N, C-alpha and C positions, 0 to 999 in steps of 0.2 A: 687859304690865308688872306686876311684883312689888312686893310691898312693900319698901319701902326704895329704888326706883330712884326718877328725877326724876318730879315729876307731870307730868301730861298738860296741853299749852297748846294743844290744839286742842278742838275741842266735841264731846264723844259724841253720837254719832246713832246712834239704836235703828230702824236700817231693816228693810226685810223681811228678807233675808239671815240679818242679826243676831237678829232675832225668831225665825226658825225655826231659828236654831242654839241658840238658848238658851230654849226651848218647856217644854221637861221640868224644867229648871231653875225658870223662871218658875211654871209649875204648881205645883211644891214648894214655893215660896217663898208663893205665893197658897195653899195648901193653911194654912198656918200660923196663917190667920184663926181657923181650929177649936180650942179649948181643947184636944179630945181628941186633935187631929193635933200640936199644941204636945207634949202629954205622951210622945206615941209618938217625937216626933223628939228629945226630951231623953232620953229612954229608950234610944235606940242611931242616934245621927245616921247613922254609916256605912250602916247596914240602911234607915234611910228614904229615905237619898239612892238606894239600890240600888230599892227599891220604885218611884221614879219614873223608872228608866232613866238616869241622870245619865252623862255620859261621867267617864271617869276624871278627867279634869282639872277638870271642873267639881265632881266629888264631893270633890278634894283642894282645889279653891278655899275650897268651903262647910265644909269640917271645920278648913281653917286661917284659916279668917275674912279670904281674901286679898280683900278689898272690888274691889279695881280689876280681878283676873282674873277676879271674877264677872261685871263691866261687860265684860271684855274678850270673855268667854266667851259672850255674849249675854245676860247678865242684865240687866234694866230698873231702874233704881235706884228705882222705884215699888214693886218687887216684892223687891229684895234690903233693901230698907229695913226689911220684915216681919222677917226674920233680925236685921237689927241691932237693933230694938226688942226682939225676944228676949233680947239681949245688954244691954239697958238702954244702948244707942247712940243718941245723937241725930241729926237729919238733919243738925245742925251738925258732929258728931264725923265724919260722911261726907264733908262739903264739905272739911272739914280734911285728911283722907285724900286728897281724890282732887286735891287743890291744895298740899301739900305742906305744909301748915300745922299748928299744933295746933289742938284744936277751940277754944281761947281767942281763939288768933288770926284762927281763922276768924270767929268771933262780933265781934270788934273790925273787922275789914273791913267786915263788912256794917254795922254800926254806924255806920262812917266813910263810909258810901255806897256799899261794893262794890268788888271787888277791880279794880286795872287792870294791864294788861299790855304798859303801852307808854306 
């Protein structure tokens, strides 16, 4: 699913197959814990993705900040969030992206006791 599509209504599961598919991308995200790595990433994001051997779709998702595609391509939300933090995005922002809400709507839903789908 790409940005602009309907939000997922099922639960995202990071199973073994998905984890293997996203291994290089997740490894790259984890590297962003280091300030020098963040500097290298910001200097040339495409080259940084290439250095980790990301598949073309993964690289495109990272460069375009297509958060849903990153998950669909094997990203773990906990690792994807490292990139979001670099962009000044909160976990609530991502929650909104993944549920088709704005960040404010997502926060309001949390404060009201959470989302209900039925």
